[in-house]
Every structure is written in C-alpha cells, then in structure tokens.
C-alpha positions as CSV (number, residue, x, y, z in Angstrom):
1,M,34.6,-11.5,-58.7
2,S,38.3,-11.3,-57.6
3,P,38.9,-9.2,-54.5
4,L,40.6,-5.9,-55.1
5,P,43.3,-4.4,-52.8
6,Q,41.7,-2.2,-50.1
7,E,43.6,0.9,-51.1
8,V,42.3,0.9,-54.7
9,R,38.8,-0.5,-54.2
10,Y,36.1,0.9,-56.4
11,R,32.5,0.3,-55.5
12,F,29.2,1.0,-57.2
13,T,26.1,1.1,-55.1
14,V,22.6,0.4,-56.5
15,L,20.7,-0.7,-53.3
16,G,19.5,2.8,-52.7
17,P,20.4,6.1,-54.5
18,P,23.1,5.1,-57.1
19,G,26.7,6.0,-56.1
20,F,30.3,5.4,-56.8
21,T,33.1,5.4,-54.3
22,S,36.8,5.5,-54.9
23,G,39.1,5.0,-52.0
24,G,36.3,5.8,-49.6
25,T,35.4,9.0,-51.5
26,R,31.9,9.3,-53.0
27,L,31.8,10.8,-56.5
28,D,29.1,12.4,-58.5
29,L,27.7,10.2,-61.3
30,G,26.2,13.0,-63.2
31,S,22.6,13.5,-64.4
32,P,19.8,11.0,-63.7
33,Q,19.8,10.1,-67.4
34,Q,23.6,9.5,-67.4
35,Q,23.1,7.3,-64.2
36,A,20.5,5.3,-66.1
37,V,23.0,4.5,-68.9
38,L,25.6,3.5,-66.3
39,M,23.1,1.4,-64.3
40,L,22.1,-0.5,-67.5
41,L,25.7,-1.3,-68.2
42,L,26.2,-2.4,-64.6
43,A,23.1,-4.7,-64.7
44,N,24.7,-6.4,-67.7
45,A,28.3,-6.1,-66.5
46,G,30.5,-8.4,-68.6
47,S,28.0,-8.6,-71.5
48,F,27.8,-6.5,-74.6
49,V,24.9,-4.0,-74.5
50,R,23.7,-2.5,-77.9
51,T,23.2,1.2,-78.2
52,G,19.6,0.5,-79.2
53,E,19.1,-1.3,-75.8
54,L,20.5,1.8,-74.0
55,I,18.2,4.0,-75.9
56,D,15.1,1.8,-75.3
57,G,16.0,1.4,-71.7
58,L,16.3,5.1,-71.1
59,W,13.5,6.5,-73.3
60,G,11.4,3.6,-74.5
61,E,9.1,4.7,-77.3
62,R,9.7,8.4,-76.6
63,A,13.4,8.2,-77.7
64,P,14.6,11.4,-79.4
65,V,16.0,11.4,-82.9
66,T,19.4,12.4,-81.3
67,G,19.2,9.5,-78.9
68,E,22.4,7.7,-80.2
69,A,24.4,10.9,-80.0
70,V,23.2,11.6,-76.5
71,I,24.2,8.1,-75.4
72,R,27.7,8.7,-76.8
73,T,27.9,11.9,-74.8
74,Y,26.9,10.1,-71.6
75,I,29.4,7.3,-72.3
76,S,32.1,9.9,-72.9
77,R,31.4,11.7,-69.6
78,L,31.3,8.4,-67.7
79,R,34.6,7.4,-69.2
80,R,36.1,10.7,-68.2
81,L,34.9,10.2,-64.6
82,L,36.2,6.7,-64.4
83,S,39.5,7.6,-66.1
84,L,40.2,10.2,-63.3
85,Q,40.1,7.2,-60.9
86,G,42.3,5.0,-62.9
87,L,39.5,3.0,-64.6
88,G,39.9,4.4,-68.1
89,S,39.4,0.9,-69.7
90,A,36.4,-0.1,-67.6
91,I,33.9,0.8,-70.5
92,I,34.8,-1.1,-73.6
93,S,33.5,0.2,-77.0
94,R,32.5,-2.3,-79.7
95,S,30.6,-1.8,-82.9
96,G,27.1,-0.9,-82.1
97,G,27.4,-0.8,-78.3
98,Y,29.4,-1.0,-75.1
99,Q,30.6,-3.4,-72.4
100,L,31.5,-2.8,-68.7
101,D,34.4,-4.8,-67.3
102,P,33.1,-6.4,-64.0
103,D,36.6,-7.2,-62.7
104,S,37.4,-3.5,-62.3
105,F,35.0,-2.8,-59.4
106,E,32.7,-4.1,-56.7
107,V,28.9,-3.8,-56.7
108,D,26.8,-3.9,-53.5
109,A,24.1,-5.9,-55.3
110,V,26.6,-8.7,-56.0
111,E,27.7,-8.7,-52.4
112,F,24.0,-8.8,-51.4
113,A,23.3,-11.9,-53.6
114,R,26.4,-13.6,-52.3
115,L,25.5,-13.1,-48.6
116,I,21.9,-14.4,-49.3
117,E,23.3,-17.6,-50.9
118,S,25.7,-18.1,-48.0
119,A,22.8,-17.8,-45.6
120,R,20.9,-20.5,-47.4
121,Q,23.9,-22.8,-47.2
122,A,24.5,-22.0,-43.5
123,H,24.4,-24.9,-41.0
124,T,22.8,-23.1,-38.1
125,V,19.8,-20.8,-37.8
126,E,21.9,-18.2,-36.0
127,T,24.5,-18.0,-38.7
128,A,21.9,-17.8,-41.5
129,A,20.1,-15.0,-39.7
130,Q,23.4,-13.0,-39.2
131,L,24.2,-13.3,-42.9
132,L,20.8,-12.1,-43.9
133,E,21.0,-9.2,-41.5
134,R,24.3,-8.2,-43.1
135,A,22.8,-8.5,-46.6
136,L,19.8,-6.4,-45.8
137,G,22.1,-3.9,-44.0
138,L,23.6,-3.0,-47.4
139,W,20.4,-1.3,-48.4
140,T,20.2,2.5,-48.0
141,G,16.8,3.2,-49.6
142,T,14.8,2.3,-52.7
143,A,17.0,0.5,-55.3
144,L,18.3,2.9,-58.0
145,A,16.3,5.8,-56.4
146,G,15.9,8.6,-58.8
147,V,17.1,6.8,-61.9
148,P,14.7,7.1,-64.8
149,G,13.8,4.8,-67.7
150,E,12.1,1.4,-68.3
151,A,15.3,-0.6,-67.8
152,A,16.0,1.0,-64.4
153,E,12.4,0.4,-63.4
154,H,12.7,-3.3,-64.4
155,E,16.0,-3.7,-62.5
156,R,14.6,-1.8,-59.5
157,S,11.6,-4.2,-59.4
158,R,14.0,-7.2,-59.6
159,L,16.2,-6.0,-56.7
160,E,13.3,-5.0,-54.5
161,R,11.8,-8.4,-55.0
162,L,15.1,-10.0,-53.9
163,K,15.1,-7.7,-50.9
164,L,11.5,-8.7,-49.9
165,T,12.3,-12.4,-50.3
166,A,15.4,-12.0,-48.1
167,T,13.4,-10.1,-45.5
168,Q,10.8,-12.9,-45.4
169,E,13.5,-15.5,-45.0
170,L,15.1,-13.5,-42.1
171,L,11.7,-13.1,-40.4
172,R,11.1,-16.9,-40.6
173,L,14.5,-17.5,-39.0
174,R,13.8,-15.1,-36.3
175,L,10.6,-16.9,-35.5
176,E,12.7,-20.1,-35.2
177,L,14.9,-18.2,-32.7
178,G,11.9,-17.4,-30.6
179,E,11.6,-13.7,-31.6
180,H,7.8,-13.8,-32.2
181,D,7.1,-10.6,-30.3
182,E,9.6,-8.6,-32.3
183,V,8.4,-10.1,-35.6
184,M,4.8,-9.3,-34.7
185,A,5.8,-5.6,-34.3
186,E,7.6,-5.4,-37.6
187,V,5.5,-7.3,-40.1
188,P,2.4,-4.9,-40.2
189,A,4.5,-2.2,-41.8
190,L,5.8,-4.6,-44.4
191,I,2.2,-5.8,-45.1
192,E,1.1,-2.2,-45.6
193,R,3.6,-1.8,-48.4
194,N,2.9,-5.3,-49.9
195,R,-0.8,-5.9,-49.3
196,L,-1.1,-9.0,-51.4
197,E,2.2,-10.7,-50.4
198,E,0.9,-14.0,-49.0
199,P,4.1,-15.1,-47.2
200,L,4.1,-12.0,-45.1
201,Y,0.6,-13.0,-43.8
202,E,1.9,-16.5,-43.1
203,I,4.7,-15.1,-41.0
204,Y,2.4,-12.7,-39.2
205,L,-0.2,-15.4,-38.5
206,L,2.5,-17.7,-37.2
207,A,4.0,-15.0,-35.0
208,L,0.6,-14.3,-33.4
209,H,-0.1,-17.9,-32.9
210,R,3.3,-18.6,-31.2
211,G,2.8,-15.5,-29.1
212,G,-0.4,-16.9,-27.7
213,R,-2.6,-14.3,-29.4
214,R,-5.2,-16.6,-30.8
215,A,-8.1,-14.2,-31.2
216,E,-6.0,-11.7,-33.2
217,A,-4.7,-14.6,-35.3
218,L,-8.2,-15.7,-36.2
219,E,-9.3,-12.1,-37.0
220,L,-6.2,-11.7,-39.2
221,Y,-7.1,-14.8,-41.2
222,R,-10.7,-13.6,-41.6
223,A,-9.3,-10.3,-43.0
224,I,-6.9,-12.1,-45.3
225,H,-9.7,-14.3,-46.7
226,E,-11.8,-11.2,-47.4
227,L,-8.9,-9.3,-49.0
228,F,-7.9,-12.1,-51.3
229,D,-11.4,-12.8,-52.3
230,T,-12.1,-9.1,-53.1
231,E,-8.8,-8.3,-54.8
232,L,-7.9,-11.5,-56.5
233,G,-11.0,-13.8,-56.5
234,V,-9.0,-16.5,-54.7
235,R,-8.8,-18.0,-51.3
236,P,-5.7,-18.1,-49.1
237,G,-3.1,-20.6,-50.1
238,A,-2.6,-24.1,-48.6
239,K,0.0,-23.0,-46.1
240,L,-2.1,-20.2,-44.7
241,R,-5.1,-22.5,-44.5
242,A,-3.1,-25.1,-42.6
243,L,-1.9,-22.5,-40.1
244,H,-5.5,-21.3,-39.7
245,E,-6.5,-24.9,-38.8
246,K,-3.7,-25.0,-36.2
247,V,-5.0,-21.8,-34.7
248,L,-8.6,-23.2,-34.6
249,R,-7.4,-26.4,-32.9
250,A,-5.2,-24.3,-30.6
251,E,-2.2,-26.6,-31.5
252,D,1.0,-25.6,-29.6
253,E,3.4,-23.7,-31.9
254,R,5.6,-22.2,-29.2
255,A,8.4,-24.8,-29.5
256,P,9.3,-24.4,-33.1
257,V,11.5,-26.8,-35.0
258,L,13.0,-26.4,-38.4
259,R,11.6,-28.6,-41.1
260,A,14.0,-31.4,-41.7
261,P,16.0,-30.9,-44.8
262,D,15.1,-34.4,-46.0
263,S,11.5,-33.3,-46.5
264,L,12.7,-31.1,-49.4
265,F,15.0,-33.7,-51.0
266,V,13.3,-36.0,-53.6
267,G,14.6,-38.5,-56.1
268,R,18.2,-39.4,-56.9
269,E,17.7,-43.0,-55.5
270,R,20.0,-44.5,-58.1
271,E,22.8,-42.0,-57.5
272,R,22.6,-42.4,-53.7
273,A,22.6,-46.2,-54.0
274,E,25.8,-46.1,-56.1
275,F,27.3,-43.7,-53.6
276,R,26.5,-46.0,-50.7
277,R,28.1,-48.9,-52.6
278,T,31.2,-46.9,-53.1
279,L,31.4,-46.0,-49.4
280,A,31.1,-49.7,-48.5
281,R,34.1,-50.8,-50.7
282,D,37.4,-51.8,-49.3
283,P,39.6,-48.7,-49.0
284,A,42.7,-50.7,-49.5
285,K,41.8,-50.9,-53.2
286,G,42.8,-47.2,-53.6
287,V,41.1,-44.0,-54.6
288,E,37.6,-44.2,-56.1
289,V,36.1,-41.1,-57.8
290,L,32.4,-40.5,-58.6
291,F,32.2,-37.5,-61.0
292,F,28.8,-36.0,-61.6
293,T,28.1,-33.5,-64.3
294,G,25.0,-31.6,-65.2
295,A,23.4,-28.3,-66.2
296,P,23.2,-25.4,-63.8
297,G,20.3,-25.8,-61.3
298,I,20.1,-29.6,-61.8
299,G,20.8,-30.2,-58.1
300,K,24.5,-31.1,-58.0
301,S,25.3,-29.1,-54.9
302,T,22.2,-30.4,-53.1
303,L,23.1,-34.0,-54.0
304,L,26.6,-33.4,-52.5
305,R,25.1,-32.2,-49.2
306,K,22.9,-35.4,-49.2
307,F,26.0,-37.5,-49.8
308,A,27.6,-35.8,-46.8
309,D,24.6,-36.8,-44.7
310,D,24.7,-40.4,-46.0
311,A,28.4,-40.7,-45.3
312,A,27.9,-39.4,-41.8
313,A,25.1,-41.9,-41.2
314,M,27.3,-44.7,-42.3
315,G,30.3,-43.4,-40.3
316,K,32.4,-43.3,-43.5
317,P,34.9,-40.6,-44.6
318,V,34.4,-38.9,-48.0
319,R,35.9,-36.0,-49.9
320,L,33.4,-33.8,-51.7
321,F,34.3,-31.2,-54.3
322,D,31.7,-28.8,-55.7
323,E,33.0,-27.3,-59.0
324,P,36.7,-27.4,-57.9
325,G,38.0,-25.7,-61.0
326,D,41.3,-27.4,-61.5
327,V,40.2,-31.1,-61.2
328,A,43.7,-32.5,-61.8
329,A,45.1,-30.4,-59.0
330,A,42.3,-31.5,-56.6
331,L,42.9,-35.2,-57.5
332,R,46.7,-34.8,-56.9
333,R,46.1,-33.7,-53.3
334,L,44.1,-36.8,-52.4
335,P,45.2,-39.5,-49.9
336,P,45.8,-42.9,-51.5
337,N,42.6,-44.5,-50.1
338,A,40.1,-41.7,-50.4
339,T,36.5,-42.0,-51.5
340,V,35.8,-38.9,-53.6
341,V,32.7,-37.2,-55.2
342,I,33.2,-34.3,-57.6
343,A,30.3,-32.3,-59.1
344,D,30.9,-29.9,-62.0
345,R,29.1,-28.6,-65.0
346,N,31.6,-30.2,-67.3
347,G,33.5,-33.5,-67.0
348,P,37.2,-33.8,-66.3
349,D,39.7,-32.9,-69.0
350,A,40.7,-35.7,-71.3
351,T,44.2,-35.6,-70.0
352,V,42.9,-36.7,-66.6
353,L,40.8,-39.6,-68.1
354,V,43.7,-41.0,-70.1
355,D,46.3,-40.6,-67.3
356,P,47.3,-44.2,-66.2
357,A,47.3,-43.1,-62.6
358,W,43.5,-42.7,-62.8
359,A,42.7,-45.6,-65.1
360,G,39.5,-47.3,-63.9
361,R,39.2,-45.0,-60.9
362,I,36.9,-42.3,-62.2
363,R,33.2,-43.1,-62.9
364,L,31.4,-40.4,-64.9
365,R,27.7,-39.8,-64.3
366,K,25.4,-37.2,-65.8
367,L,22.8,-35.9,-63.4
368,E,19.5,-35.8,-65.3
369,A,16.3,-33.9,-64.7
370,L,13.8,-35.0,-62.1
371,S,10.8,-37.1,-63.4
372,E,7.3,-35.6,-63.4
373,N,6.4,-37.6,-60.3
374,E,9.6,-36.5,-58.5
375,S,8.9,-32.9,-59.6
376,A,5.4,-33.1,-58.2
377,A,6.7,-34.6,-55.0
378,L,9.1,-31.6,-54.6
379,L,6.3,-29.1,-55.1
380,E,4.2,-31.0,-52.5
381,A,7.1,-30.9,-50.0
382,R,7.2,-27.1,-50.6
383,D,3.5,-26.7,-49.9
384,V,2.6,-25.5,-53.3
385,D,-1.1,-25.1,-54.0
386,P,-2.2,-28.3,-55.8
387,G,-3.9,-26.3,-58.5
388,L,-0.6,-24.8,-59.5
389,R,1.6,-27.9,-59.5
390,E,0.9,-29.2,-63.0
391,S,1.7,-25.9,-64.7
392,I,4.9,-25.5,-62.7
393,V,6.0,-29.1,-63.5
394,D,5.4,-28.4,-67.2
395,F,7.4,-25.2,-67.1
396,A,10.4,-26.4,-65.0
397,A,11.0,-29.6,-67.1
398,G,12.5,-31.4,-64.0
399,N,15.1,-28.7,-63.2
400,P,15.2,-28.5,-59.3
401,F,16.3,-24.9,-59.2
402,A,13.4,-23.8,-61.5
403,L,10.9,-26.0,-59.6
404,S,12.0,-24.6,-56.2
405,L,12.0,-21.0,-57.3
406,A,8.6,-21.2,-59.0
407,A,7.3,-23.0,-55.9
408,E,8.3,-20.2,-53.5
409,V,7.2,-17.4,-55.9
410,S,3.8,-19.0,-56.5
411,R,2.8,-18.2,-53.0
412,S,3.2,-14.5,-53.7
413,P,0.3,-13.4,-56.0
414,R,2.0,-10.4,-57.8
415,E,1.8,-9.3,-61.4
416,D,5.6,-9.6,-61.9
417,S,6.0,-13.1,-60.4
418,A,6.2,-14.9,-63.7
419,R,8.6,-12.3,-65.1
420,Y,10.8,-12.6,-62.0
421,V,10.9,-16.4,-62.4
422,V,11.8,-16.3,-66.1
423,D,14.5,-13.7,-65.6
424,T,16.1,-15.4,-62.6
425,V,16.1,-18.9,-64.3
426,Y,17.5,-17.3,-67.5
427,T,20.4,-15.6,-65.6
428,H,21.1,-18.8,-63.6
429,L,21.1,-21.2,-66.5
430,A,22.2,-19.2,-69.5
431,G,25.0,-17.4,-67.6
432,K,26.5,-14.3,-69.2
433,P,27.0,-14.8,-72.9
434,P,30.3,-13.0,-73.9
435,S,28.6,-10.9,-76.6
436,E,25.2,-10.2,-78.1
437,A,25.9,-12.6,-81.0
438,H,26.4,-15.4,-78.4
439,R,23.1,-14.5,-76.8
440,W,21.3,-14.7,-80.1
441,A,23.0,-18.0,-80.8
442,L,21.3,-19.3,-77.6
443,Y,18.0,-17.9,-78.9
444,V,18.5,-19.8,-82.2
445,C,19.3,-23.0,-80.3
446,A,16.1,-22.6,-78.3
447,Q,13.9,-22.2,-81.4
448,A,15.5,-24.9,-83.7
449,D,15.1,-28.6,-83.3
450,Y,18.8,-29.0,-84.2
451,T,21.4,-26.3,-84.4
452,T,24.2,-26.6,-86.9
453,E,27.0,-24.2,-88.0
454,D,25.2,-23.8,-91.3
455,L,22.0,-22.8,-89.5
456,L,23.8,-20.2,-87.5
457,R,25.6,-18.9,-90.6
458,S,22.2,-18.4,-92.3
459,V,20.3,-17.0,-89.4
460,L,22.9,-14.8,-87.7
461,P,24.9,-12.6,-90.1
462,G,28.4,-11.5,-89.1
463,G,30.7,-14.4,-90.1
464,R,31.1,-15.8,-86.6
465,S,29.1,-19.0,-87.1
466,S,32.1,-21.3,-86.3
467,E,32.9,-19.5,-83.1
468,L,29.3,-19.4,-82.0
469,F,28.8,-23.1,-82.8
470,D,31.9,-24.1,-80.7
471,W,30.7,-21.9,-77.8
472,L,27.3,-23.5,-77.9
473,S,28.9,-27.0,-78.0
474,D,30.6,-26.2,-74.7
475,H,27.5,-24.7,-73.0
476,P,26.5,-26.9,-70.0
477,C,22.8,-26.8,-71.1
478,V,23.4,-27.8,-74.7
479,D,23.6,-31.5,-75.7
480,T,25.2,-32.9,-78.8
481,A,23.0,-35.1,-81.1
482,T,23.6,-36.8,-84.5
483,D,21.9,-34.0,-86.4
484,G,23.3,-31.0,-84.5
485,L,23.1,-29.3,-81.1
486,V,20.0,-29.6,-79.0
487,L,18.9,-27.3,-76.2
488,G,16.1,-28.8,-74.1
489,G,14.7,-28.5,-70.6
490,V,13.6,-25.4,-68.9
491,L,16.2,-23.1,-70.5
492,R,14.6,-23.7,-73.9
493,E,11.2,-22.5,-72.6
494,V,12.8,-19.6,-70.6
495,L,14.8,-18.3,-73.6
496,D,11.7,-18.3,-75.8
497,R,9.7,-16.4,-73.1
498,H,12.6,-14.0,-72.5
499,L,13.0,-13.2,-76.2
500,R,9.2,-12.9,-76.7
501,W,9.2,-10.2,-74.0
502,R,12.5,-8.5,-74.9
503,D,12.3,-8.4,-78.7
504,P,9.1,-9.9,-80.2
505,A,9.8,-8.5,-83.7
506,G,13.4,-9.9,-83.6
507,R,12.0,-13.3,-82.5
508,A,9.5,-13.4,-85.4
509,R,12.3,-12.5,-87.9
510,M,14.6,-15.2,-86.5
511,R,11.9,-17.9,-86.5
512,G,11.2,-17.0,-90.1
513,R,14.8,-17.4,-91.1
514,I,15.1,-20.7,-89.2
515,S,11.9,-22.0,-91.0
516,R,13.2,-21.0,-94.4
517,V,16.6,-22.8,-93.8
518,T,15.2,-26.0,-92.3
519,T,12.4,-26.2,-94.9
520,G,14.9,-26.1,-97.7
521,R,17.1,-28.9,-96.3
C-alpha cells in the first residue's frame, strides 16, 4: 500500500473495536450491522463483493426479505461518512455489488501482517522480538469486537489466530533471549484461554526446564498427557515428547541456541550448484544474470537467502533482487562485472531478452515444486508428527509455503486449523482477483483439465471470456499447455476446498456446466 501524507492519513482499525480515524480524530462508524458491512468490504479491499455475500455475511440464513434494500442504506450512510472526510470515491458501486479502494486508507491489520513478516526476515533475535512487540502492540482488544454476522466471526477467528501465532513466536524469541522467568509468568494465562493449543505447552515446558524447575515441568507434562487423552484421544506431539525426554534426563537447556536456518532448508541442489558455478566464473567476462521465476510460495525468497549464504561462504560478491519490479531499470544500474540473481513471479519483459546488450547474459530458470521426498524432509525438519506427514505432503503438492504453514498449524489441534490453512494459502497464492468474474475464472481453471476461452464463455456468462482467459494466462500459478491453460499444484486443491466451503451449490452448477461442455467436445 502506498504511504499517505501524514496530514491526510485515514486509518481503519479492526484489531479491537472497529474504528476509523481521520487526521487523528476518531469517527463514529454507525450501528454494529453497518460496521459489519464495512468490515466485510475491508476484508476484501480491492475485490468486488456481491450484495448477496454482504447479506449472507451479515444475516446468514436469517436474512430479511428487505436485506438488499438495507444493505443499500448502509452503503449510502458509509459513503456519506467517508465523503465528509474527502473519501467520496472509496466505495465503488458495480452491478450486483461493491468494491472498497484499498489505496485510500490504511488498515491496522495490514500493518500487523507487515510487521510479522519483517520479524520473520530479521537477522537478529533482538530485532525480530522488537518487531513482533510492535505488531502485537497494535491490538486494543478482541478483533472486530461487537461486530455481528458470520463473516465478521470468520474474519475475527482468522485475525485472532494470527495474533496467537505471533504471540507464540515472540515467546519463543524471548526464551532465546533468556527471559524464561518472565515467559513462565505469562504463559499460564494464555493457556487458560487456549487449553488445547499445544505450542503454548511446549513454550511453558521449555521455560520451566530452562528455569531449573524440573518437578513442575514433569507435573505439567503429566497434566498435558491426561488433558490431550481425555479431550482429543491423542498423546502429546513429537516436540513435546522430546522436551519431556530432556527433562527426564535433566539435559541442560539453560544456554539456548537458535536452530540453524540450514536445518529448515531442503532441496534445490541443482539450482545451488548452478549458482556456485556462476560465482566461480571469471568476472572479466562481464555481467551474468540468473533469473528464477515461479509461483507464489514456491521458495524464491528463501533460495535467494541461501544464495547469499553460499556467496559469503565462497567469499564472492553477488547482487540479489527479490521481485524488483522494473527489471530493466535494475539491470541498467549494475556494474560491468556483476554476478546477479533475480527472483520474480514472471520472467523479464521480451524487450530485455532481445536487447543486444543482454544477449547471452540472462539464463532463465523456473523454480519447480519440491519432490515428495524433499517435502517429507522439510516436514521432518519442522518436527511434524510422522503420522501427519503423508497427508500434508499430499495436500501441499511440493509448495514450500503450504508445507511450512501446514506443518506449524498441525501442532495446534483446533477445529479451525484446516480452514485457516486453506484460507491463508488461497490468499497467498491466488492473490486478489480484480472482480468476482475473475475469481470464478480461477475456480473454473481449478475444476477443468484444460481451460480454454470457449470453456469460459460456456461456463461463465457475461461476455468477458476473452478478458478472463488473458488474465488467467498471466497468472503466476497457471501454466500454458497444448490444449489450454492448466492450474495444478496446491492452489488447485485449495480453490476446490475454498469453493466447496463458500458456495457448494455454485460449485455443483459449475462442475455440471464444465462436464456438459467437455463431454460434447
């Protein structure tokens, strides 16, 4: 999101009671139901939201017959409120729904997510902890407190899960900083509110152990074992059991060290070997560029960080660009003998490839999914219960982001864990389709073996098949084959699960139309 000048900054807050500030002044957002409509638009900022979705999100099956008229009234009031602050065009009306322009304002939840990601990329424990503390400091209470409706409840659950995950990450970092006494004092209150959250017990057990309170640690594990057996019919996970063994053997844990990043990096031997060969070349031969493309979550950024480690180990300079935007501009700024690696979702523009100045100097490589063996190795490195690894490998289809997310969530036995993984992977890989028609085009692509313009024309009425086909062709997760477009990998599975949950009747109708078209070919 582009930064706004301080004097005209508008900010929505959802990490607590919903609010809207303009120039530092907090404004009334109206009734709880009106807030629910606004929050649903905020959660989908930049995407088209159908009136039917607003009605379902607010009332569910108890929608009044006047629901559509009531929604129009709420939208009108919200527009009036925003117009008084100079945001008259923030809510865009389209046939059958509305869209909120995300460039008109800031949202505390977006800042929260950005700080968490920065913490995960930090080079020191201290910096990571500070960033997570800033992120959690944005919270002022229960997310969307007082906002009614199923959609608000779903978004509330998602945000609270992110908060709990960030809290756990911060607690682990504080243990690494030697704050085991402070962590010991804070974790019991969190456990009281999240009785079956296994990572919290891991943190508590480790804090007790590092604090030299062996008897309490052993009693805690006994209580955990009994709780999980009674409530879930399972035993504690592999990491808790390993910690218990350390306590039993009285192994010293009072001098903690972070797990080496290498332990969580698997595969990519071919790419690393090519990179090392490139580093070893004669720099007098001029610039050499390795350009890696790949779908979101495939591990491009992680590979760049590994390349940085490899270059440092060899004592060689390297220029690394992670999604630089204007590739041509980045290349123009290079010194004449640089070794360069660029990672982007899409390859360089054709004008760069045909430019004589770069002839023979750019090698394009597509980063593929991890193999099943590599996927299993990643899950093992993340201490995933062996009994869960096969199902996670099948689901993630070699996508490192999906594998890592499912691995971490698998250690928290909650009813909404699977839903959280599906929604998060969907958002990360699918991005924000520009309209509802584009979103349905993705759904079609996930159901069909091959997607053509003719198929889109037959399945999705509206006369936009050419536009939708071109958009799908450019999507980083969609491949081009002889018979049409192909969507594979984890996004195919996630889109199907997402639609099955969101609109099962619409999914059935769409599959029927696809079947009739493809059978008649």
